[in-house]
Residue frames relative to the residue before (quaternion, step in Angstrom):
aa qw qx qy qz dx dy dz
X 1.0000 0.0000 0.0000 0.0000 0.00 0.00 0.00
X 0.4097 -0.7261 0.4967 0.2413 3.56 -0.84 0.99
X 0.6662 -0.4857 0.3827 0.4168 3.55 -1.33 0.29
X 0.6412 0.5350 -0.3264 0.4429 3.57 0.97 -0.83
X 0.6597 0.5050 -0.3086 0.4632 3.59 0.97 -0.83
X 0.6242 0.5308 -0.3306 0.4683 3.57 1.06 -0.77
X 0.6651 0.5092 -0.3011 0.4558 3.58 0.91 -0.93
X 0.6689 0.4943 -0.3073 0.4625 3.57 0.92 -0.88
X 0.6268 0.5183 -0.3405 0.4718 3.59 1.04 -0.71
X 0.6403 0.5159 -0.3256 0.4667 3.61 1.00 -0.78
X 0.6266 0.5354 -0.3357 0.4561 3.56 1.00 -0.80
X 0.6665 0.5015 -0.3078 0.4577 3.59 0.92 -0.88
X 0.6493 0.5184 -0.3206 0.4548 3.58 0.97 -0.84
X 0.6718 0.4872 -0.2933 0.4746 3.58 0.90 -0.96
X 0.6408 0.5350 -0.3290 0.4415 3.58 0.95 -0.86
X 0.6724 0.4946 -0.2971 0.4636 3.58 0.90 -0.94
X 0.6553 0.5255 -0.3123 0.4437 3.58 0.94 -0.92
X 0.7154 0.4427 -0.2614 0.4732 3.58 0.85 -0.95
X 0.5990 0.5405 -0.3711 0.4597 3.59 1.09 -0.54
X 0.6142 0.5253 -0.3373 0.4827 3.58 1.06 -0.75
X 0.6391 0.5283 -0.3255 0.4545 3.60 0.99 -0.84
X 0.6339 0.5209 -0.3328 0.4649 3.59 1.00 -0.79
X 0.6474 0.5184 -0.3178 0.4595 3.59 0.95 -0.89
X 0.6560 0.5050 -0.3121 0.4661 3.58 0.96 -0.87
X 0.6201 0.5372 -0.3433 0.4571 3.59 1.01 -0.78
X 0.6915 0.4796 -0.2878 0.4572 3.53 0.86 -0.98
X 0.6637 0.5212 -0.3152 0.4342 3.60 0.99 -0.80
X 0.7276 0.3880 -0.2428 0.5110 3.60 1.12 -0.53
X 0.4141 0.7237 -0.4667 0.2951 3.59 1.28 -0.01
X 0.8268 0.2186 -0.1838 0.4846 3.51 -1.27 0.61
X 0.2515 0.8234 -0.4820 0.1625 3.57 1.24 0.46
X 0.8428 0.1350 -0.0367 0.5197 3.59 0.87 -0.85
X 0.6389 0.4471 -0.3462 0.5217 3.60 1.24 0.13
X 0.2666 -0.8407 0.4613 0.0966 3.55 -0.36 1.31
X 0.8446 0.1171 -0.1165 0.5092 3.54 -1.18 0.76
X 0.1872 0.8364 -0.4947 0.1437 3.57 1.00 0.84
X 0.7098 0.3968 -0.2609 0.5202 3.57 1.23 -0.35
X 0.3938 -0.7545 0.4403 0.2859 3.58 1.37 0.07
X 0.3153 0.7938 -0.4696 0.2236 3.56 1.21 0.57
X 0.5040 0.6037 -0.4434 0.4301 3.58 1.25 0.11
X 0.4652 -0.6872 0.4357 0.3486 3.56 1.27 -0.30
X 0.7430 0.2606 -0.1995 0.5833 3.56 1.30 0.19
X 0.6201 -0.5682 0.4058 0.3577 3.59 -1.30 -0.19
X 0.1328 0.8146 -0.5455 0.1455 3.58 1.08 0.72
X 0.8173 0.2066 -0.2226 0.4897 3.58 -1.00 1.04
X 0.6720 0.4397 -0.3011 0.5141 3.61 1.26 -0.09
X 0.2935 -0.7044 0.6094 0.2154 3.55 -1.31 0.39
X 0.0347 -0.8262 0.5608 -0.0419 3.58 -0.66 1.12
X 0.0548 -0.7473 0.6593 0.0616 3.52 -1.28 0.59
X 0.7499 0.3564 -0.2699 0.4877 3.56 -1.14 0.57
X 0.7161 -0.4184 0.3432 0.4409 3.53 -1.21 -0.65
X 0.2562 0.7445 -0.5603 0.2570 3.56 -0.04 1.37
X 0.0690 0.7988 -0.5925 0.0783 3.57 -0.90 0.95
X 0.3669 -0.6293 0.6136 0.3048 3.54 -1.35 0.26
X 0.0047 0.8343 -0.5445 0.0859 3.57 -0.55 1.19
X 0.4612 -0.6699 0.4974 0.3018 3.61 -1.18 0.45
X 0.7911 -0.0375 0.0211 0.6102 3.58 1.26 -0.35
X 0.1332 -0.7556 0.6312 0.1139 3.54 -1.35 0.28
X 0.4390 -0.6661 0.5378 0.2726 3.56 -1.13 0.68
X 0.4744 -0.6756 0.4835 0.2912 3.59 -0.87 0.93
X 0.3687 -0.7256 0.5420 0.2095 3.57 -1.12 0.76
X 0.2885 0.7980 -0.4773 0.2282 3.60 1.13 0.67
X 0.0007 0.8581 -0.5132 0.0179 3.57 0.48 1.17
X 0.6362 0.5146 -0.3357 0.4666 3.63 1.24 -0.22
X 0.4278 -0.7360 0.4411 0.2840 3.59 1.27 -0.10
X 0.2726 0.7880 -0.5079 0.2164 3.60 1.06 0.72
X 0.4632 -0.6312 0.5359 0.3161 3.56 -1.27 0.44
X 0.3895 0.7023 -0.4911 0.3375 3.54 0.01 1.28
X 0.6731 -0.4742 0.3680 0.4321 3.53 -1.32 0.12
X 0.5932 -0.2303 -0.7707 -0.0327 1.49 -2.07 1.46
X 0.5752 -0.6360 0.3937 0.3312 3.58 -0.94 0.90
X 0.6980 0.4756 -0.2749 0.4595 3.58 1.05 -0.75
X 0.4984 -0.6360 0.4385 0.3935 3.56 1.24 -0.41
X 0.7137 0.3443 -0.2273 0.5661 3.58 1.33 -0.04
X 0.3450 -0.7018 0.5811 0.2251 3.55 -1.05 0.78
X 0.1210 -0.7746 0.6192 0.0435 3.56 -0.80 1.08
X 0.6463 -0.5123 0.3657 0.4315 3.64 -1.16 0.34
X 0.5034 -0.6175 0.5061 0.3305 3.55 -1.20 0.54
X 0.7762 -0.0603 0.0373 0.6265 3.56 1.24 -0.47
X 0.7827 0.2968 -0.2189 0.5014 3.57 -1.09 0.61
X 0.6717 -0.5294 0.3773 0.3552 3.55 -1.24 -0.55
X 0.7839 0.2402 -0.1277 0.5581 3.60 1.24 -0.28
X 0.0273 -0.7481 0.6582 0.0797 3.52 -1.38 0.26
X 0.5083 -0.6257 0.4875 0.3354 3.57 -1.28 0.28
X 0.1342 -0.7893 0.5984 0.0298 3.55 -0.94 0.96
X 0.0881 -0.7880 0.6092 0.0139 3.59 -0.68 1.17
X 0.1894 -0.7993 0.5652 0.0764 3.59 -0.74 1.09
X 0.3234 -0.7455 0.5555 0.1761 3.53 -1.14 0.74
X 0.4525 0.6812 -0.4641 0.3404 3.58 0.88 0.85
X 0.3021 -0.7430 0.5594 0.2092 3.57 -1.14 0.56
X 0.3282 0.7779 -0.4883 0.2206 3.57 1.21 0.38
X 0.7096 0.3873 -0.2594 0.5284 3.60 1.26 -0.29
X 0.7197 -0.4944 0.2424 0.4228 3.55 1.13 0.60
X 0.7401 0.3040 -0.2289 0.5545 3.59 1.19 0.30
X 0.2999 -0.7648 0.5379 0.1893 3.59 -1.11 0.55
X 0.7309 0.3133 -0.2406 0.5565 3.61 1.22 0.31
X 0.1400 -0.7696 0.6188 0.0724 3.55 -1.04 0.84
X 0.0517 -0.8117 0.5816 -0.0138 3.58 -0.90 0.93
X 0.0632 -0.7622 0.6436 0.0289 3.53 -1.27 0.57
X 0.0771 0.8172 -0.5618 0.1028 3.62 -0.61 1.11
X 0.0200 0.7589 -0.6499 -0.0359 3.51 -1.35 0.37
X 0.2482 -0.7399 0.6090 0.1418 3.56 -1.03 0.89
X 0.0217 0.8134 -0.5755 0.0823 3.57 -0.81 1.03
X 0.2903 -0.7218 0.5996 0.1874 3.54 -1.29 0.43
X 0.3475 -0.7713 0.4996 0.1864 3.57 -0.68 1.10
X 0.5099 -0.5797 0.5174 0.3691 3.58 -1.25 0.33
X 0.4027 -0.6510 0.5671 0.3041 3.57 -1.34 0.09
X 0.0906 -0.7964 0.5977 0.0186 3.56 -0.63 1.17
X 0.4463 -0.6971 0.4945 0.2653 3.57 -0.78 1.02
X 0.8473 0.1706 -0.1391 0.4834 3.54 -0.86 1.01
X 0.7834 0.2362 -0.1503 0.5548 3.62 1.19 0.07
X 0.3644 -0.6921 0.5774 0.2339 3.54 -1.02 0.82
X 0.5445 -0.6238 0.4375 0.3508 3.62 -1.10 0.52
X 0.1908 -0.7449 0.6295 0.1117 3.51 -1.31 0.55
X 0.2549 -0.6850 0.6472 0.2167 3.54 -1.32 0.41
X 0.0508 -0.7810 0.6221 0.0218 3.57 -0.87 0.95
X 0.0921 0.7942 -0.5939 0.0901 3.57 -1.06 0.73
X 0.2987 -0.6988 0.6100 0.2245 3.53 -1.39 0.15
X 0.0104 0.7987 -0.6014 0.0153 3.57 -1.05 0.73
X 0.0833 -0.7400 0.6547 0.1298 3.54 -1.35 0.28
X 0.1811 -0.7587 0.6130 0.1255 3.54 -1.28 0.37
X 0.1086 -0.7866 0.6076 0.0189 3.56 -0.75 1.12
X 0.1966 -0.8056 0.5537 0.0758 3.57 -0.35 1.31
X 0.0678 -0.8408 0.5371 -0.0050 3.56 -0.14 1.29
X 0.6506 0.4672 -0.3186 0.5069 3.59 1.10 0.63
X 0.4140 -0.6919 0.5278 0.2670 3.59 -1.26 -0.21
X 0.5853 -0.5454 0.4657 0.3783 3.54 -1.31 0.43
X 0.6205 -0.1646 -0.7656 -0.0429 1.71 -1.96 1.52
X 0.4814 0.6712 -0.4384 0.3543 3.59 1.19 0.43
X 0.0272 0.8264 -0.5586 0.0654 3.57 0.73 1.09
X 0.2463 -0.7333 0.6154 0.1514 3.53 -1.20 0.65
X 0.1832 -0.8393 0.4985 0.1164 3.63 0.20 1.21
X 0.1477 -0.7579 0.6317 0.0686 3.51 -1.16 0.81
X 0.1359 -0.7985 0.5854 0.0357 3.55 -1.22 0.47
X 0.0853 -0.7386 0.6665 0.0544 3.53 -1.20 0.76
X 0.0980 0.8291 -0.5383 0.1154 3.59 -0.64 1.03
X 0.1543 -0.7361 0.6475 0.1231 3.54 -1.39 0.33
X 0.0380 -0.7701 0.6363 0.0249 3.57 -1.00 0.87
X 0.4577 -0.6750 0.4973 0.2962 3.57 -1.16 0.54
X 0.7541 -0.4204 0.2634 0.4304 3.58 -1.31 0.02
X 0.6785 0.4601 -0.2835 0.4976 3.58 1.27 -0.35
X 0.5766 -0.6126 0.3635 0.4002 3.56 1.29 0.03
X 0.4638 0.6746 -0.4506 0.3561 3.58 1.26 0.19
X 0.4858 -0.6770 0.4727 0.2867 3.56 -1.01 0.84
X 0.1773 -0.7715 0.6059 0.0791 3.55 -0.94 1.00
X 0.7759 -0.0495 0.0700 0.6250 3.56 1.10 -0.80
X 0.0768 0.7902 -0.6032 0.0762 3.58 -1.00 0.83
X 0.0593 0.8013 -0.5880 0.0928 3.58 -0.51 1.20
X 0.1732 -0.7790 0.5958 0.0901 3.56 -0.88 0.96
X 0.1802 -0.7598 0.6188 0.0859 3.53 -1.23 0.63
X 0.8565 0.0313 -0.0665 0.5109 3.57 -0.91 0.99
X 0.4695 0.6099 -0.4824 0.4181 3.53 0.88 1.06
X 0.3117 -0.7931 0.4866 0.1924 3.63 -0.16 1.21
X 0.6278 0.5444 -0.3414 0.4392 3.60 1.11 -0.57
X 0.7014 0.3964 -0.2575 0.5335 3.58 1.27 -0.36
X 0.5542 -0.6420 0.3743 0.3749 3.57 1.28 0.18
X 0.6176 0.5532 -0.3463 0.4388 3.60 1.20 0.38
X 0.2959 0.7903 -0.4923 0.2133 3.60 1.20 0.44
X 0.2636 -0.7561 0.5840 0.1332 3.55 -1.13 0.78
X 0.5782 -0.5613 0.4526 0.3817 3.54 -1.30 0.15
X 0.7430 -0.3918 0.2878 0.4600 3.56 -1.32 0.09
X 0.8722 -0.0437 0.0334 0.4860 3.55 -0.94 0.99
X 0.3793 0.7181 -0.4919 0.3139 3.62 0.97 0.87
X 0.2373 -0.8024 0.5377 0.1032 3.57 -0.77 1.05
X 0.2655 -0.6938 0.6382 0.2019 3.54 -1.36 0.38
X 0.3776 -0.7444 0.5066 0.2162 3.59 -0.59 1.16
X 0.7259 -0.3876 0.3115 0.4752 3.58 -1.29 0.16
X 0.0035 -0.8043 0.5885 -0.0819 3.56 -0.70 1.16
X 0.3530 -0.7295 0.5457 0.2132 3.58 -0.96 0.87
X 0.0922 -0.7902 0.6057 0.0123 3.54 -1.02 0.89
X 0.1158 -0.7815 0.6119 0.0366 3.58 -0.90 1.03
X 0.0799 -0.8067 0.5855 -0.0027 3.59 -0.69 1.11
X 0.2539 -0.7777 0.5607 0.1282 3.58 -0.59 1.16
X 0.2357 -0.7627 0.5884 0.1284 3.57 -0.86 0.99
X 0.5593 -0.6631 0.3774 0.3242 3.62 -0.93 0.82
X 0.7877 -0.0859 0.0878 0.6037 3.60 1.13 -0.56
X 0.6282 -0.4738 0.4231 0.4493 3.53 -1.30 0.04
X 0.3369 0.7383 -0.5300 0.2460 3.58 -1.03 0.73
X 0.5968 -0.5447 0.4477 0.3830 3.53 -1.32 -0.36
X 0.0067 0.8039 -0.5900 0.0749 3.55 -0.83 1.06
X 0.2567 -0.7155 0.6184 0.1993 3.52 -1.35 0.27
X 0.1840 -0.7580 0.6207 0.0796 3.55 -0.87 1.06
X 0.0013 -0.8364 0.5467 -0.0396 3.56 -0.79 0.97
X 0.1223 -0.7464 0.6507 0.0676 3.51 -1.29 0.62
X 0.1017 0.7964 -0.5941 0.0497 3.56 -1.04 0.68
X 0.0553 -0.7670 0.6382 0.0369 3.54 -1.26 0.49
X 0.1442 -0.8127 0.5641 0.0250 3.57 -0.95 0.93
X 0.3453 -0.7288 0.5573 0.1976 3.55 -1.07 0.80
X 0.4433 -0.7142 0.4778 0.2550 3.57 -0.87 0.96
X 0.8378 0.0815 -0.0059 0.5398 3.58 0.84 -0.96
X 0.4818 -0.7196 0.4064 0.2913 3.60 1.26 -0.01
X 0.5224 0.6295 -0.4236 0.3891 3.59 1.11 0.60
X 0.8045 0.1057 -0.0307 0.5836 3.58 0.54 -1.19
X 0.3188 -0.7809 0.5058 0.1808 3.56 -0.65 1.09
X 0.1999 -0.7079 0.6592 0.1562 3.51 -1.36 0.49
X 0.2860 -0.7697 0.5541 0.1368 3.58 -1.24 0.41
X 0.1377 -0.7272 0.6659 0.0938 3.53 -1.14 0.81
X 0.1382 -0.8011 0.5799 0.0532 3.58 -0.64 1.14
X 0.0812 -0.7968 0.5987 0.0034 3.60 -1.01 0.83
X 0.1230 0.7910 -0.5899 0.1062 3.57 -0.95 0.88
X 0.8425 0.2515 -0.1528 0.4512 3.56 -1.39 0.23
X 0.2313 0.7802 -0.5448 0.2024 3.61 0.88 0.90
X 0.0674 0.8182 -0.5597 0.1130 3.57 -0.64 1.15
X 0.2572 -0.6953 0.6365 0.2127 3.53 -1.36 0.29
X 0.0453 0.8132 -0.5723 0.0954 3.60 -0.63 1.14
X 0.5668 -0.5913 0.4352 0.3739 3.62 -1.19 0.36
X 0.7622 -0.0657 0.0554 0.6416 3.59 1.08 -0.79
X 0.4641 -0.6755 0.4794 0.3138 3.65 -0.77 0.90
X 0.5663 -0.6150 0.4295 0.3415 3.57 -0.99 0.84
X 0.6213 0.5550 -0.3484 0.4296 3.60 1.03 -0.74
X 0.6412 0.5147 -0.3242 0.4679 3.58 1.06 -0.73
X 0.6523 0.5084 -0.3150 0.4656 3.57 0.96 -0.88
X 0.6731 0.4867 -0.3005 0.4689 3.58 0.92 -0.87
X 0.6047 0.5474 -0.3522 0.4589 3.58 1.13 -0.61
X 0.6404 0.5065 -0.3146 0.4841 3.56 1.03 -0.84
X 0.6238 0.5421 -0.3308 0.4556 3.55 1.02 -0.82
X 0.6659 0.5098 -0.3039 0.4521 3.57 0.91 -0.93
X 0.6676 0.4955 -0.3017 0.4666 3.57 0.96 -0.86
X 0.6380 0.5323 -0.3279 0.4495 3.57 1.04 -0.78
X 0.6682 0.4929 -0.2972 0.4715 3.56 0.93 -0.93
X 0.6532 0.5112 -0.3188 0.4587 3.58 0.95 -0.88
X 0.6547 0.5253 -0.3126 0.4446 3.56 0.98 -0.85
X 0.6673 0.4929 -0.3006 0.4706 3.56 0.99 -0.83
X 0.6303 0.5266 -0.3383 0.4593 3.58 1.04 -0.70
X 0.6383 0.5160 -0.3234 0.4708 3.55 1.01 -0.83
X 0.6518 0.5133 -0.3153 0.4607 3.55 0.99 -0.85
X 0.6291 0.5514 -0.3310 0.4367 3.56 1.04 -0.78
X 0.7477 0.4005 -0.2192 0.4822 3.56 0.98 -0.87
X 0.4874 0.6735 -0.4364 0.3442 3.59 1.28 -0.09
């Protein structure tokens, strides 16, 4: 058997093994975090304050007419038929909207749990009236595990006038199996023009499929380089 044949056989073996891992990840996804895709059409299993809804679409707040996401002018779900929409308006008597869920992860041998999700941010205001948003995870003792701010100039994440962030995938590694609280929030600076934080496809998995596929890509590339060496 030639070196090239050996390398190609190794590529096939690694590809099959990692593809099985991706399937297993997907089959165990959403194991302990309920209604993560909001496909019930409501916020069942979540705790919400302020202006938060499960919606099939949202109109973009692009009042400056910029060429930016969403291209159609409407936010559609990242997957399925619904997503959670948090508004930063105080027109209903509050200037902050929050969405949280406490969950207990399974124990996976050889892998710590991850939280994966998709989000978008629609900045319906102008500088300096940023409407900061936040995605965070805390453990059962209240210790911070993950904390990300969006459009907060004091945290170095400020955006330009009416600049949107399209649907983006986020993978959060948890330190161990256990009980955690996942939270989303958005706040209005002056209560005039609302911004929107969209959330969809929230899952708990042993390893994100994107990470496994990344390893697969690196493995295949490495074997190809070795073949041509």
